[in-house]
matplotlib code that plots the C-alpha trace (Angstrom):
import matplotlib.pyplot as plt

x = [-16.5, -17.3, -21.0, -20.0, -19.1, -22.2, -24.4, -22.9, -23.2, -26.6, -29.6, -32.3, -30.4, -31.0, -28.1, -28.6, -28.5, -25.1, -23.7, -24.6, -23.0, -19.5, -19.8, -19.6, -17.6, -14.7, -14.2, -14.1, -10.9, -9.8, -7.8, -10.0, -13.2, -11.4, -10.3, -13.9, -15.3, -12.1, -13.1, -17.1, -16.0, -13.5, -16.8, -18.9, -16.7, -16.1, -20.0, -20.9, -17.6, -19.4, -22.6, -19.5, -18.6, -21.6, -23.3, -20.3, -20.1, -23.6, -23.6, -20.0, -22.2, -24.8, -22.4, -20.5, -23.8, -24.9, -21.5]
y = [135.3, 137.4, 137.7, 136.2, 133.3, 133.7, 133.5, 130.3, 129.0, 129.4, 127.1, 130.0, 130.5, 128.4, 126.6, 127.9, 131.7, 130.2, 129.1, 132.3, 134.0, 131.8, 132.5, 136.0, 135.8, 134.7, 137.3, 140.3, 141.9, 144.4, 146.5, 146.8, 147.3, 150.2, 151.8, 152.0, 153.0, 156.0, 157.0, 157.6, 159.6, 161.5, 162.5, 163.1, 165.3, 167.4, 167.9, 168.5, 171.2, 174.3, 173.8, 173.2, 176.1, 178.3, 177.2, 177.9, 181.4, 181.6, 180.9, 182.7, 185.7, 184.7, 184.1, 187.8, 189.3, 188.9, 189.7]
z = [-2.9, -6.1, -7.0, -9.9, -7.7, -5.8, -8.7, -10.3, -6.4, -6.3, -6.6, -7.6, -10.8, -13.8, -15.6, -18.8, -17.3, -15.5, -18.9, -20.6, -17.6, -18.1, -21.7, -21.1, -18.5, -20.6, -22.8, -20.4, -20.2, -17.4, -18.8, -21.4, -19.5, -17.0, -20.5, -21.5, -18.1, -18.5, -21.5, -20.4, -17.3, -19.1, -22.0, -19.4, -17.2, -20.5, -20.8, -17.6, -16.9, -18.0, -16.2, -13.1, -14.4, -14.6, -10.6, -9.2, -10.4, -9.8, -6.1, -5.6, -6.8, -4.1, -1.3, -1.9, -2.7, 1.0, 2.7]

ax = plt.figure().add_subplot(projection="3d")
ax.plot(x, y, z, "-o")
ax.set_aspect("equal")
plt.show()
Protein backbone atom coordinates (compact mmCIF):
# COMPACT_ATOMS: atom_id res chain seq x y z
CA UNK A 1 0.00 0.00 0.00
CA UNK A 2 1.37 3.43 -0.93
CA UNK A 3 1.58 6.34 1.55
CA UNK A 4 -1.19 8.03 -0.43
CA UNK A 5 -3.45 5.01 0.01
CA UNK A 6 -2.62 4.75 3.71
CA UNK A 7 -3.62 8.38 4.24
CA UNK A 8 -6.91 7.86 2.41
CA UNK A 9 -7.63 4.78 4.54
CA UNK A 10 -6.66 6.46 7.81
CA UNK A 11 -9.36 7.40 10.29
CA UNK A 12 -7.03 10.06 11.77
CA UNK A 13 -7.12 12.26 8.65
CA UNK A 14 -10.11 14.54 8.14
CA UNK A 15 -12.36 14.20 5.12
CA UNK A 16 -11.46 17.73 4.04
CA UNK A 17 -7.75 16.86 4.01
CA UNK A 18 -8.44 13.65 2.10
CA UNK A 19 -10.46 15.55 -0.51
CA UNK A 20 -7.71 18.14 -0.85
CA UNK A 21 -5.14 15.40 -1.32
CA UNK A 22 -7.32 13.72 -3.96
CA UNK A 23 -7.56 17.00 -5.90
CA UNK A 24 -3.79 17.46 -5.82
CA UNK A 25 -3.20 13.86 -6.86
CA UNK A 26 -5.40 14.22 -9.95
CA UNK A 27 -3.03 16.79 -11.45
CA UNK A 28 0.26 15.02 -10.76
CA UNK A 29 2.02 13.76 -13.85
CA UNK A 30 4.90 11.35 -13.12
CA UNK A 31 6.85 12.32 -16.24
CA UNK A 32 6.60 16.03 -15.42
CA UNK A 33 7.64 15.36 -11.84
CA UNK A 34 10.65 13.36 -13.03
CA UNK A 35 11.66 16.13 -15.43
CA UNK A 36 11.43 18.75 -12.67
CA UNK A 37 13.51 16.60 -10.32
CA UNK A 38 16.15 15.99 -13.00
CA UNK A 39 16.37 19.72 -13.74
CA UNK A 40 16.87 20.54 -10.07
CA UNK A 41 19.55 17.87 -9.69
CA UNK A 42 21.36 19.16 -12.79
CA UNK A 43 21.23 22.73 -11.50
CA UNK A 44 22.47 21.67 -8.07
CA UNK A 45 25.34 19.63 -9.51
CA UNK A 46 26.45 22.58 -11.68
CA UNK A 47 26.48 24.82 -8.62
CA UNK A 48 28.47 22.41 -6.47
CA UNK A 49 30.97 21.26 -9.13
CA UNK A 50 33.54 24.05 -8.43
CA UNK A 51 33.49 23.18 -4.73
CA UNK A 52 33.97 19.49 -5.46
CA UNK A 53 36.95 20.25 -7.69
CA UNK A 54 38.53 22.55 -5.10
CA UNK A 55 38.05 20.06 -2.27
CA UNK A 56 39.51 17.20 -4.34
CA UNK A 57 42.63 19.24 -5.14
CA UNK A 58 42.91 20.34 -1.53
CA UNK A 59 42.72 16.79 -0.19
CA UNK A 60 45.10 15.49 -2.87
CA UNK A 61 47.63 18.07 -1.72
CA UNK A 62 47.24 16.97 1.89
CA UNK A 63 47.59 13.28 1.06
CA UNK A 64 50.57 13.70 -1.26
CA UNK A 65 52.21 16.11 1.16
CA UNK A 66 52.49 13.44 3.85
CA UNK A 67 53.62 10.55 1.66
